[in-house]
C-alpha positions in Angstrom: 0.0 0.0 0.0 1.3 3.5 -0.9 0.8 6.5 1.3 2.0 9.8 -0.3 2.1 12.0 2.8 4.7 14.7 3.2 8.1 14.0 4.6 7.3 16.4 7.4 4.7 13.8 8.5 7.7 11.5 9.3 9.2 11.4 12.7 12.7 12.9 13.2 14.5 9.6 12.9 12.7 8.7 9.6 13.4 12.2 8.2 17.0 11.7 9.1 17.4 8.6 6.9 15.6 10.3 4.0 18.0 13.2 4.4 21.0 10.8 4.5 19.8 8.9 1.4 19.4 12.2 -0.5 22.9 13.3 0.6 24.4 10.0 -0.6 22.8 10.4 -4.0 24.0 13.9 -4.5 27.5 13.4 -3.0 28.2 10.4 -5.2 26.4 11.5 -8.3 24.5 8.1 -8.5 21.0 7.4 -9.6 19.9 6.4 -6.1 20.8 7.0 -2.5 19.6 4.9 0.4 19.8 4.6 4.1 18.7 2.1 6.7 18.4 2.2 10.4 19.1 -1.0 12.4 17.6 -2.3 15.7 20.2 -0.3 17.7 19.6 3.0 15.9 22.7 2.8 13.8 22.4 4.1 10.2 24.0 2.8 7.0 24.1 5.0 3.9 24.9 3.9 0.4 24.6 4.8 -3.3 24.0 2.7 -6.3 26.9 0.2 -7.2 27.4 -0.2 -10.9 30.5 -2.1 -11.6 31.0 -4.4 -14.6 31.0 -7.4 -12.3 28.6 -6.2 -9.6 25.4 -4.3 -9.7 23.4 -3.4 -6.6 20.8 -0.8 -6.0 21.5 1.8 -3.3 19.1 0.0 -0.9 20.6 -3.4 -1.5 24.0 -1.9 -0.8 22.8 -0.3 2.5 21.2 -3.5 3.6 24.4 -5.4 2.8 26.4 -2.9 4.8 24.1 -3.3 7.8 24.5 -7.1 7.6 28.3 -6.9 7.2 28.4 -4.6 10.3 26.5 -7.1 12.5 22.9 -5.7 12.3 20.3 -8.3 13.1 17.2 -6.3 12.2 16.1 -3.1 10.5 13.7 -0.5 11.9 13.3 1.5 8.6 14.7 2.1 5.2 14.7 5.1 2.8 15.4 5.5 -0.9 15.9 8.7 -2.9 15.3 8.0 -6.6 13.5 9.1 -9.7 11.6 5.8 -9.5 7.8 5.9 -8.7 7.9 2.9 -6.4 10.5 0.8 -4.5 11.5 -2.2 -6.6 10.5 -5.7 -5.5 14.2 -6.6 -5.1 14.7 -3.6 -2.8 11.7 -4.5 -0.7 12.9 -8.1 -0.5 16.3 -7.1 0.8 14.7 -5.0 3.6 12.2 -7.8 4.3 15.1 -10.4 4.6 16.6 -8.4 7.5 13.8 -6.4 8.9 10.7 -8.4 8.3 7.5 -7.7 6.3 6.3 -4.8 8.4 9.5 -2.7 8.1 8.6 0.7 6.6 10.3 1.7 3.3 10.2 5.4 2.4 10.7 6.5 -1.2 11.5 10.2 -1.8 12.2 12.0 -5.1 15.5 13.7 -5.8 14.2 16.9 -4.2 13.5 15.0 -0.9 9.7 15.0 -1.4 8.2 11.8 0.0 6.5 9.8 -2.8 5.6 6.6 -1.1 5.6 4.9 2.2 5.2 1.1 1.9 6.1 -2.0 4.0 8.8 -4.4 3.0 6.2 -7.2 2.9 
């Protein structure tokens, strides 16, 4: 289900991961930026990986960073992208670590919240 409320409707911690995702996209000049927050409140920020031998979305990269750092669960995820909806692969990566009810926020390049869905 998609909810297109304003980013200002998000709590401070959720606004923070949207801002971090937007910053990663701009700083790295990549198509997408993403951030996730783990069960302890730590955040992991990433951009799209597009190597000849390895291609990962920004959100897949952020989830992989969380797992590699010892996270056992996710509280929330955010993507900043020109896409209209989070991809099934991105939602699956979040679901694998956070479960089906983990919120995934999608914002446009300007930071405007476009969608709020669950990983399930």
